[in-house]
N, C-alpha and C positions, 0 to 999 in steps of 0.2 A: 363571492361568488362560490368558495369552497366552504364558508363558513353557513350558507345557507344549503348546500347542497348535504353539508355533514348534518344538519339539523334535519334535513328531510330523510335521510337514512344512513343514522350512525353507525349500523353496522356494518358498510359498505369500506372496505380495506384500502380499496382502488381510489376512492375519495381520498382518505386519509393522505395515501400515499402519495398521490397527484399535489395533495396540499403541501407534503412536504418537499415533494419535488422545487413545486415552484417558491417556496421559503428560501429555500438553498440557493436556486438563480439569483434572489436578489438579495443573496449573503444573509440569511438569518440559520446559521446553523444550528443555533440553541434552541429555536421554535420549530424548526424542522425536525430535530429529534423527538421533541415532543407527539409531533404529527405520525411519524416512522414507529413511535413505542403505541399508540396505540392501534396503526394498520396491525403490527405484529400480533397483538394481545387478541386481534380479530380474525387474523390468518396465519396463524403459529408457523407453520410449513412454508412461507413464503420467502424463499433462500434468497430473493432478490429485496426485499424490505431487510432482514437480516444484514446484509454485506452494505446496504446504504446507510443503514443506522450504524454501523461501524466505522462507515469512513465517515460519517461525518463527527464522531466522538474524535478519529484522528485528526482531524480537521480545528478542534475546541482542544487539543492536546491533552486528552483521555485516554491515552496508549490502554491501559490495565482494564478499561471498561471496553474499549470496541475491539481486544482480544478475543473478552467472552464470545461478542456478536460472529465474528468472524468462526468462530469452534463450532458455533451454529449454524453458521450457513454453508460450511464445510460438511458438516453432517448432513444436508440436503441436498447440495450441491457440491460431491469430492471434487469436481475436477474442474471448480471456476478458478483461472488461474488469474483474475484480478483479484479476489477474494485473498487467496493464496498469498502476492506477492502485499498486498495490504497486511497481511495479517504478519507477513515480514518486518514491515515497516511498524507495525508496532511492536513487535519484538526487540529491532533494533533502540525504539524509543526509549524504552523501558529497559537498556545495558544488555540482555539478552541476545550478543550479537550473533554465536554459533547458532543459536537456535532459529536467527532472522537468515540468517544464508543457508539454513537447511531448506525454509521455507521458500527462498529465491531459487535453489535449486531445483525444488520439486516443480515449480510451477513452467523452469523449463523443461523439466522432463516431460511436463505434457505439452508444453507450447514452446519451441526450440528459440521461434521468431519474436517473441516478447521482449521487447527493448527495455520494458520498463524493469522488467524484473534483471536483465543483465546488466543495467546500470545500478539498480540498486544493490546488487551483492555486490559489485565493485565497490560500494560506497561503505559497506558494511566489513568488507576485508580490508579496504584501505584504514578503516576505525580499528580495527585487529592491529593493522602493523603488516599483515600481510599486504605487501606491496604486491610484489611480482603477480600475485593469484589476481590483484585488483585490476592492474594493469590488463591481462588477457579478460579479464569481464567485461570491462571497459572497449577494448579491443572489438571483442564480439560485437558489441552494441555499437560500435562506429562502423563496422562493416555492414550491418544491418541497414543502417542509416548515415553514412557518410556527411552528411550536409549537418550533421551534431556538434556546432563548434564548443557547447560547451562540456562536451564528451571530452574533445582532444584537447582541449584544454586542463583537463584533469589528469590526461594521461601525460602531458607534457610536465605538470605539478609533480607527479608521484615519479618519472621518473627524473625529475632533478635532486626529491628526495632521496632517490634512490643511487643517486648519484654522490652527492653528500654524505648519505649512509655508509656507500663502500670506501671511498676517500678517507672518513674518518677513522673506520676499523684498519683502516692499511697504515694511516700514521704509527710512528714508534712511540 
C-alpha cells in the first residue's frame, strides 16, 4: 500500500513518514529509518520526523547518530520534552552523563511532571555515583506515579548501596 502510494506521489513526506511509522510498529526500525530519511529530505523543517528518526536510531543502538537528529529537532521545536529526554538518553549511552543530566533537568524545567525525565535523571545520577540525588529523582517519579514497582525497587537497591557504603566508610 505505501509502496504504491510512494510511487504515485514520491514527494509526499506524509506517505514516507507513515510508511516509517508502520515499519516501526512491526519491528523493522532499520527500514523505518530509511523512510524517515526520505521524508525529512522532502520536508526538512518537520520536527516530528527528525525526532522520530533520532528515536529509531536510539532503538538500534546508534546514539551518536541520534544526537544529531535530536539537535535538529530542538532547533525546530525547542520545548519538545520527549526529544530533550531522548537526547539525554543518547548522551548517557555515549558516556556523557553530566550532559545527560542537564538535558533531563531541562525537560523537567519545561514539564515538571514528565516521569520519564525524572526516572532517566535518576538513572544517570546513579551511574555517576550520586546516589542521594538519584534517590530524590526516583522518589519524585514515584510520587507522580505510586504504582511504579520498578522505580520503588531501584530506590530500595540504591538505599542498600548507600547503607553498605556508609557502613564501609565508618569501619576502621
